[in-house]
N, C-alpha and C positions, 0 to 999 in steps of 0.2 A: 513275874510282871513283864520282864523284857521279852521273854519267848511269846507271851500272848500278844504283846504290841507287835512283834515282828510278824507274827501270824495274820493279825488284822491288817497290817500294812501289805503283806504279801497278797492277801485276798482282795483287798481294794485295787492294788496295782493290776492284778491279773483281771479283775472284772473290768477295770477302765480300758485296759489293753484289748480284751475281748470286745468291748463296745466299739471301740475305734476300728478294729478289724471287721467287725460285722457291718459297720456303717460305710467304710470306705471301700471294701472289696467289690460289692455290687456297683458302686459308682465307677470304679475303675474298669470293670467288666462291660458296663454300659458304654463307656467312652471309647473303649478299644475292643470291639467284639472279634471273636475268632473268625479266621477266613474260612469260609465254607463254599466249596466249588459248587457252581450251578450245574444242574444236569444239562448235558448238551443234547440237542436235538438235531438230527440230520435230515428227517423227512417227516412229513405229517400228510395224513389223508384229509383232503379239503371237501369231500362229499361227492356226490354223483354229478354228472355234466348236466343233468335236467333239474338241478337244485332250483326250487322256486325262487329263491332270493337272487340267484345268478341270473335267471330268466328275466325277472321283473326289473331289478335295478342295474344289472350289468356288472356288478362287482359284489365281493363279499370280503369282509375283513376276518381273518382267521388267526388262531394264535400258533405261533411257531416258537415253542419253548415259552419263553417269557416275553417274546416281542410280537407285535402285530405285523401281519403281511396282508397286503391287499391283492386279492386274486380278481383279475379282470377277464370278463368273457368278450373277446373282440369278435368272434364269430362261432359257429356251431363246433368247429374244430380247432380254434385258435384261443388258448388261454394264456395269460401272462400274470406273472407274480412279481411283486416288488416289496422292499421294506415299506411298511405302512406309515412311517413317520416322516414328516417333512424334514429335509436336511437343515432347514432354517432354525426352528425352534421346537422340533419334535412334535408338532400338532399331527393328528391323524389326518392322512389324505383321503380323498373319495375320488370316485370316477364319474365323469359327467358324460352320459351317453350321447346327448345331443352334440356336445362340443368335441367328442372323442378325445378327451384329456384327463389327465389326473390333476386334481386340483386341491390346494390347501386353503381353507377358508380363513385362516387366522391371519395371513398377510397376502392373500391372493397369489400365492405361488403356483405356477403352472409347470406341468411336466408332460412330455409326449408319451404316447404309448410304448416307447422304448425306455422309458424312465429318465429321459434327458431333460434338463431345465429349459423351458421354452420362455418364461417370463416371471418376473417378481424376484424376492430376495434370496431364495434358495442358493447356497453357494455351490452345491454340485448334485450329480444325479442320485436317483434312488438305487439302492443296492438291488440288483436283479436276483430272482430265484428261478430254478429249473422247474418247468411244469411237465408232467408225463401223464397221459391218459392210459389207464390200465383196465383191461377187460376182466370182469368178474364172472362171466358166463354168458352163454347165448340167451338173448331176450332181455338182458339187464342192461341198464346204462353204464358207461364206462365211469370209473372212479378217477377223480383228479388227485394226483399226488404231487405236492410241492416239496422240493428239496434245495439244498443250497448248491450254488453253482460250483 
């Protein structure tokens, strides 16, 4: 009788322990997920120089890894790239062709075409990126390559 009681107590104890572990382990993993390094990107192809979006709007938002970058077409041979989020509250900036400025519509922040703050609440300039024009072959438009400075 004593051995069967001990067996039942052991089974109940281990099943309660297993229930607690199976409940709290996933919660603990959710609260503190493992550190997974993000893939780093050093350069990205933004498309050809005759991209219709660049010709029409004068700018294009491209993905640089997991962050947005704004690519601005200043002239046929002058392209500039900056971090695509406002330094105030991380809203996406856009290029206003007629005003020749980068503008954040969240709180009316303005940046020059050099990325410097002109007006509004942004605390500092946009991070610049390097832009290179790469030839793919004769008769083909050049490709825009954006990389970190």
